[in-house]
C-alpha positions as CSV (number, residue, x, y, z in Angstrom):
1,M,0.3,-0.1,0.0
2,S,1.3,3.5,-0.9
3,E,2.7,5.5,1.9
4,H,0.3,8.1,1.2
5,A,-2.9,6.1,0.5
6,P,-5.8,7.0,2.7
7,E,-5.7,5.2,6.0
8,P,-7.9,1.7,6.5
9,G,-10.4,1.3,8.8
10,P,-13.8,3.0,10.0
11,A,-14.1,6.4,10.4
12,S,-14.3,6.4,14.2
13,L,-10.6,4.6,14.2
14,R,-9.1,7.2,12.3
15,V,-10.6,10.1,14.6
16,A,-9.5,8.3,17.9
17,D,-6.2,7.7,16.2
18,A,-6.1,11.8,15.6
19,T,-7.3,12.6,19.0
20,R,-4.7,10.5,20.5
21,Q,-1.8,11.9,18.3
22,D,-2.9,15.4,19.2
23,R,-3.7,15.0,23.0
24,A,-0.2,15.7,23.7
25,G,-0.4,19.3,23.2
26,A,-3.6,19.7,25.4
27,T,-1.6,20.4,28.5
28,N,0.7,22.8,26.7
29,A,-2.2,24.9,25.6
30,R,-4.1,25.1,29.3
31,A,-0.2,26.3,30.3
32,D,-0.1,28.8,27.6
33,V,-3.5,30.6,28.6
34,E,-2.5,30.7,32.1
35,S,1.2,31.9,31.6
36,V,1.8,35.7,31.7
37,Q,4.8,35.4,29.2
38,V,4.7,37.1,25.9
39,S,5.8,34.3,23.1
40,A,6.6,35.1,19.6
41,D,3.0,35.4,18.2
42,R,1.7,37.0,20.9
43,R,1.1,40.8,21.0
44,P,4.1,42.4,23.2
45,D,1.8,45.5,24.3
46,V,-0.4,43.4,26.5
47,E,0.8,43.2,30.1
48,S,-0.2,41.0,32.8
49,S,0.9,40.3,36.6
50,A,2.8,37.1,37.2
51,G,0.9,34.1,37.9
52,A,-2.5,35.8,37.9
53,P,-5.3,33.2,36.5
54,V,-7.3,33.7,33.7
55,L,-11.2,34.8,34.3
56,A,-13.3,32.5,32.8
57,L,-14.9,33.9,29.8
58,A,-17.9,31.4,30.4
59,T,-18.4,33.5,33.3
60,I,-18.0,37.0,31.2
61,A,-20.5,35.6,28.6
62,G,-23.1,34.9,31.6
63,A,-22.9,30.9,31.8
64,G,-20.9,28.4,34.2
65,L,-18.1,26.2,33.9
66,A,-20.6,23.1,34.1
67,E,-22.7,24.3,31.3
68,L,-19.7,23.9,29.0
69,S,-18.5,20.8,30.4
70,G,-19.2,17.1,29.7
71,G,-17.7,16.9,26.1
72,E,-15.5,13.8,27.2
73,D,-18.5,11.7,27.6
74,L,-19.2,12.0,23.6
75,P,-17.5,9.3,21.9
76,A,-14.7,10.1,19.7
77,D,-16.5,9.8,16.3
78,R,-19.5,12.3,17.9
79,H,-17.0,14.9,19.2
80,P,-17.0,17.8,17.0
81,A,-13.2,18.8,18.2
82,A,-12.0,15.3,17.3
83,V,-14.0,14.6,14.0
84,Y,-12.7,18.2,13.0
85,V,-9.1,17.7,13.9
86,A,-9.4,14.1,11.9
87,R,-10.4,15.7,8.7
88,L,-7.5,17.9,8.5
89,A,-4.4,17.2,6.9
90,P,-1.6,15.5,9.1
91,G,0.7,18.7,9.1
92,S,-2.4,20.9,10.3
93,R,-3.6,18.9,12.8
94,R,-1.3,19.9,15.8
95,A,-1.7,23.7,15.5
96,M,-5.5,23.4,15.1
97,R,-5.5,21.1,18.1
98,Q,-3.9,23.7,20.0
99,S,-5.9,26.3,18.9
100,L,-9.0,24.6,20.4
101,D,-7.0,23.9,23.6
102,T,-6.3,27.4,23.7
103,I,-10.0,28.5,23.8
104,A,-11.2,25.7,25.7
105,A,-8.7,26.5,28.5
106,A,-9.8,30.4,28.4
107,L,-13.6,29.3,28.5
108,T,-12.8,27.4,31.4
109,S,-9.8,28.9,33.2
110,G,-7.6,26.2,32.4
111,R,-9.6,23.2,33.5
112,A,-10.7,21.8,30.4
113,D,-8.9,21.0,27.0
114,A,-10.4,20.7,23.4
115,R,-11.8,16.9,24.2
116,Q,-13.3,18.2,27.6
117,L,-15.5,20.9,26.2
118,A,-18.9,20.8,24.8
119,W,-18.6,22.6,22.0
120,H,-22.3,22.0,20.7
121,R,-23.3,24.2,23.7
122,L,-21.4,27.4,22.7
123,R,-23.6,30.1,21.7
124,Y,-22.7,33.7,20.1
125,Q,-22.1,35.2,23.5
126,H,-19.6,32.7,24.2
127,T,-17.8,33.2,20.9
128,A,-17.7,36.7,20.8
129,A,-16.1,36.8,23.9
130,V,-13.5,34.6,22.8
131,R,-13.2,36.5,19.8
132,A,-12.5,39.6,21.9
133,W,-10.2,37.8,24.5
134,L,-7.9,36.6,21.8
135,A,-7.8,39.9,19.8
136,A,-6.4,41.4,23.1
137,R,-3.5,38.9,23.4
138,Y,-2.4,37.7,20.1
139,R,-1.4,38.9,16.5
140,P,-4.4,39.2,14.1
141,A,-2.8,36.2,12.0
142,T,-2.8,34.0,15.0
143,V,-6.7,35.1,16.1
144,N,-7.9,34.3,12.7
145,R,-6.3,30.8,12.8
146,H,-8.1,30.3,16.2
147,L,-11.3,31.6,15.0
148,A,-10.9,29.2,12.0
149,A,-10.7,26.2,14.2
150,L,-13.5,27.5,16.4
151,R,-15.7,28.0,13.3
152,G,-14.8,24.3,11.7
153,T,-15.6,22.6,15.1
154,L,-18.8,24.4,15.4
155,S,-19.4,23.4,11.8
156,E,-18.8,19.7,12.9
157,A,-21.0,20.0,15.7
158,W,-24.1,21.1,13.2
159,R,-23.3,18.2,11.0
160,L,-23.2,15.8,13.9
161,G,-26.7,16.7,14.6
162,L,-25.6,18.3,18.1
163,M,-26.4,21.9,17.0
164,D,-29.2,23.5,15.2
165,P,-28.6,25.7,12.3
166,E,-29.7,28.7,13.3
167,A,-27.5,28.2,16.8
168,L,-24.6,27.5,14.2
169,Q,-25.2,30.6,12.2
170,R,-25.1,32.9,15.2
171,A,-22.0,31.5,17.1
172,S,-20.2,31.4,13.9
173,D,-20.9,34.9,12.9
174,L,-17.5,36.3,13.6
175,P,-15.7,38.6,11.5
176,A,-12.2,38.4,11.0
177,V,-9.4,40.4,13.0
178,R,-8.2,42.8,10.7
179,G,-4.5,44.4,11.4
180,E,-0.8,43.9,9.8
181,A,2.1,42.8,12.0
182,V,5.5,42.4,11.0
183,P,5.9,38.6,10.0
184,P,7.6,36.8,13.0
185,G,11.3,35.0,12.1
186,R,14.0,36.2,10.1
187,A,15.8,35.5,7.1
188,L,19.4,34.1,7.3
189,S,22.4,35.8,5.4
190,R,24.8,34.0,3.3
191,G,27.3,33.9,5.6
192,E,25.0,31.9,8.1
193,L,23.9,29.2,5.4
194,R,27.8,29.0,4.5
195,A,28.5,28.4,8.1
196,L,25.6,25.6,8.6
197,F,26.4,23.8,5.6
198,A,30.2,23.9,6.4
199,S,29.1,22.4,10.0
200,C,27.6,19.5,8.4
201,E,30.8,19.0,6.2
202,E,32.8,18.7,9.2
203,D,30.6,16.4,11.2
204,S,31.9,12.8,10.2
205,S,28.8,10.8,11.4
206,P,25.6,10.2,9.7
207,S,24.1,13.1,11.0
208,G,26.3,15.4,9.0
209,P,25.4,14.4,5.4
210,R,21.6,14.0,6.8
211,D,21.6,17.5,8.3
212,A,23.1,18.8,4.9
213,A,20.4,17.1,2.7
214,L,17.4,18.0,5.3
215,L,18.6,21.9,5.5
216,A,19.0,21.8,1.6
217,A,15.3,20.7,1.0
218,L,14.2,23.3,3.4
219,Y,15.8,25.9,1.6
220,A,14.3,24.7,-1.1
221,G,10.8,25.6,0.1
222,L,9.8,23.1,2.0
223,R,7.4,23.2,5.0
224,R,9.1,21.0,7.8
225,S,5.8,18.6,7.7
226,E,6.7,18.3,4.2
227,A,10.3,17.3,4.5
228,A,9.4,15.0,7.2
229,G,7.1,13.3,4.7
230,L,9.3,12.6,1.7
231,D,9.8,9.3,0.8
232,L,12.9,7.7,-1.1
233,A,10.9,7.2,-4.3
234,D,9.9,10.8,-4.2
235,Y,13.5,12.0,-5.6
236,I,14.4,11.8,-8.6
237,A,18.2,11.9,-8.6
238,E,18.9,12.5,-12.4
239,T,16.5,15.7,-12.8
240,G,16.9,16.9,-9.2
241,T,13.1,16.6,-8.9
242,L,11.3,16.2,-5.4
243,T,7.8,15.6,-5.4
244,V,5.9,17.0,-2.5
245,R,3.1,14.9,-1.6
246,A,2.5,15.8,2.1
247,G,1.7,19.5,1.2
248,K,-0.5,21.9,2.9
249,G,-4.2,21.4,1.7
250,G,-3.1,17.9,0.6
251,K,-1.8,19.6,-2.5
252,E,1.0,18.2,-4.5
253,R,3.8,19.7,-6.2
254,L,7.0,19.7,-7.6
255,V,10.2,21.4,-6.3
256,Y,13.7,21.5,-7.9
257,L,17.0,21.0,-6.7
258,A,20.1,22.2,-8.3
259,G,24.0,22.6,-7.6
260,G,25.0,21.9,-4.0
261,A,21.3,21.2,-3.0
262,R,21.7,18.0,-5.3
263,E,25.1,17.2,-4.0
264,A,23.9,17.5,-0.5
265,I,21.1,14.6,-1.4
266,A,23.6,12.5,-3.0
267,A,25.8,12.2,-0.4
268,W,23.1,11.4,2.2
269,L,22.0,8.9,-0.2
270,T,25.4,7.6,-0.3
271,S,25.5,7.2,3.4
272,R,21.8,6.0,3.8
273,G,21.4,3.6,0.8
274,I,18.7,2.4,-1.2
275,T,16.2,1.1,0.9
276,P,12.6,2.0,0.0
277,G,10.8,4.3,2.9
278,P,11.4,7.6,4.1
279,L,13.9,9.9,2.6
280,F,15.1,11.2,6.0
281,W,16.0,8.7,8.8
282,P,16.7,9.4,12.6
283,V,20.4,9.1,13.8
284,D,20.7,8.0,17.4
285,K,23.2,9.6,20.0
286,S,25.8,6.9,19.0
287,G,25.7,8.0,15.5
288,R,23.7,5.0,14.1
289,R,21.2,5.3,11.6
290,M,17.6,4.0,12.2
291,P,16.3,2.6,8.9
292,C,12.8,3.0,7.8
293,R,11.8,5.2,10.5
294,R,10.3,8.6,9.8
295,L,11.4,11.9,11.4
296,S,8.5,13.8,12.9
297,S,7.8,17.5,12.1
298,Q,9.3,18.2,16.0
299,A,12.5,16.2,15.2
300,V,13.1,18.5,12.0
301,L,12.7,21.4,14.2
302,G,15.4,19.8,17.1
303,I,18.0,18.9,14.1
304,V,17.9,22.5,12.7
305,R,18.1,23.9,16.3
306,A,21.2,21.8,17.0
307,R,22.7,22.3,13.9
308,A,22.3,25.8,14.5
309,H,23.8,25.7,17.9
310,K,27.0,23.5,16.2
311,A,27.5,26.2,13.6
312,G,27.4,29.1,15.9
313,V,24.4,30.6,14.2
314,P,21.9,32.6,16.0
315,R,18.8,30.2,16.8
316,F,16.2,30.2,13.6
317,S,13.0,27.9,12.5
318,P,13.1,25.5,9.5
319,H,10.3,28.2,8.3
320,D,13.1,30.6,8.6
321,L,15.0,28.6,5.7
322,R,11.7,28.7,3.7
323,R,11.2,32.2,4.0
324,T,14.9,33.1,3.1
325,F,14.4,31.0,-0.1
326,I,11.7,32.9,-1.2
327,G,13.2,36.4,-0.2
328,D,16.5,35.1,-2.1
329,L,14.4,34.3,-5.3
330,L,12.3,37.4,-5.4
331,D,15.7,39.5,-4.9
332,A,17.5,37.4,-7.6
333,G,14.3,38.5,-10.0
334,A,12.3,35.1,-10.3
335,D,8.8,35.8,-11.1
336,I,6.5,35.9,-7.9
337,A,3.9,33.6,-9.5
338,T,6.8,31.1,-10.1
339,V,8.0,31.3,-6.6
340,R,4.3,30.9,-5.4
341,G,4.0,27.4,-7.2
342,L,7.5,26.2,-6.1
343,V,6.4,26.7,-2.3
344,G,2.8,26.0,-2.8
345,H,1.3,28.8,-1.4
346,A,-2.8,29.2,-2.6
347,N,-2.4,32.5,-3.8
348,V,0.1,35.0,-4.6
349,Q,-0.6,37.7,-1.8
350,T,0.9,35.0,0.7
351,T,3.9,34.7,-1.2
352,A,4.1,38.7,-1.4
353,R,4.3,38.9,2.4
354,Y,7.7,37.4,2.0
355,D,9.1,39.6,-0.8
356,R,12.0,42.1,0.9
357,R,12.3,44.2,-2.3
358,G,9.8,46.9,-0.5
359,E,12.1,46.8,2.4
360,H,15.2,47.3,0.6
361,A,13.4,50.2,-1.1
362,K,12.3,51.7,2.0
363,R,16.0,51.5,3.7
364,R,17.3,53.0,0.4
365,A,14.7,55.9,0.4
366,A,15.7,56.5,4.3
367,E,19.2,56.7,3.1
368,L,18.7,59.5,0.9
369,L,18.5,62.1,3.7
370,D,21.2,62.6,6.5
371,V,20.9,63.9,9.7
372,P,23.6,67.0,10.0
373,Y,25.5,65.7,12.6
374,A,29.0,64.2,12.1
375,G,30.2,63.8,15.9
376,R,33.2,64.9,17.5
377,T,35.6,63.7,20.2
378,M,35.3,65.3,23.6
379,R,38.2,65.5,25.6
380,P,37.9,65.8,29.6
381,D,39.3,68.9,31.2
382,A,41.0,69.3,34.5
383,G,37.8,68.7,36.3
384,G,36.8,65.6,34.5
385,H,34.3,67.5,32.2
386,A,34.0,67.1,28.5
387,V,35.5,70.3,26.9
388,G,32.8,71.6,24.6
389,A,30.2,69.6,26.0
390,T,26.8,71.5,26.6
391,P,25.4,71.4,30.1
392,P,22.3,69.3,30.9
393,G,19.2,71.3,30.5
394,V,21.0,74.2,27.7
395,V,19.9,73.9,24.4
396,A,23.0,74.6,22.2
397,Y,22.7,76.4,18.7
398,P,25.3,76.4,16.4
399,K,26.9,79.9,15.8
400,V,25.6,81.7,13.1
401,S,26.8,85.0,12.0
402,S,24.5,88.1,11.3
403,T,24.7,87.9,7.8
404,S,23.9,84.4,7.3
405,A,21.1,84.1,9.9
406,N,18.5,84.2,7.0
407,S,20.3,81.7,5.2
408,P,18.6,78.2,4.7
409,D,21.1,76.7,6.8
410,A,19.9,78.5,9.8
411,I,18.1,77.0,12.6
412,P,14.5,78.1,13.2
413,G,14.1,79.7,16.6
414,S,17.8,80.4,17.4
415,P,18.9,83.3,19.3
416,Q,20.6,84.8,15.8
417,Q,17.2,84.7,14.2
418,R,15.1,86.3,17.0
419,R,17.6,89.2,16.8
420,T,17.3,89.5,13.2
421,G,13.4,89.0,13.3
422,A,13.3,92.0,15.8
423,R,15.9,94.2,13.9
424,E,13.8,93.5,10.7
425,A,10.5,94.7,12.7
426,R,11.9,97.8,13.9
427,E,13.3,98.8,10.6
428,T,9.4,98.0,9.0
429,K,8.3,100.0,12.0
430,R,10.3,103.1,11.2
431,Q,9.4,102.9,7.3
């Protein structure tokens, strides 16, 4: 059976399996709601006191905690959140499950996760309070992702016959949160890329070529879940073509490797061998390959962070390599529609968010003007004070002669201009 064929068995088994896989994120989500630390996607202007409990949104909306509990009594194939997560692509399940856990914990002051909340009992007053709570704490993109998970779960509650259409329409009538924020993450410099691959070349263990090949795949625009989902059969060495089958939204696409990227893959295949199965294998601490085992997306993150530490490169995420790939291609003059196809974006507007050319243009525009301050070296006098320094609280104006007080370079409001203005006013009065 193909690695990417649909899972066999009844829908209830698939739902239960997805629930077990994503249950591990529930505790972390509750901790995220109760925590006051500012995360990467949380708005930095939100302040809270250390250890302060979160007030249950159900209480704000006029409902008690008991009213929203009891979700765990539903079987997995009848639970809206479990069914919703199960129908998502594997790469999206973890993030959306965490979004649902965050909402459930917020509604119950951290006492329930997505599996324990009775989603079919939510009404508009609850979901409106959730939207307001999220908008006060997270960036717009993160809020809208949480709301998408909420709407999807409510829709499943209706499909399962747990919610009537009118209640669904009212509870789901939540406008998206507007606003733009600087995208999180960063682009890597050419020097950082060279340092990463040099570190891999110096590593004589199987981790060296494996990490180099993985970094090359990520720098080709793959998401970490897509890189983890690659099989040996997905790579054609003669053309350097990768077939990405585990793409977001179930979309397949072709990615083309060239130059050093193909060399990195070839080096790893020499170490790996031609055994069918996952393209990238784990390597244990003793340096032994673990054949036919697939890396998880979390393992890819750990490999990238460990390699960055060894190379002396500041911390970055696998997505930052994807961001760097897009920006470097656009800087090199590649068509944005072609880049969109390579990275698998649904629309070109998403690709445009990674375009650095606008920032380069703004930087060049800012450099057209110059602040007229050259700086000077101060030498201390006998009392330890800098000679020529202006005492605190005193406004220092440059010395301007009376003949140049009206020149464009004269500072408005300076004593020279005030004296010149008064003299001109007296002369006008006498005339």
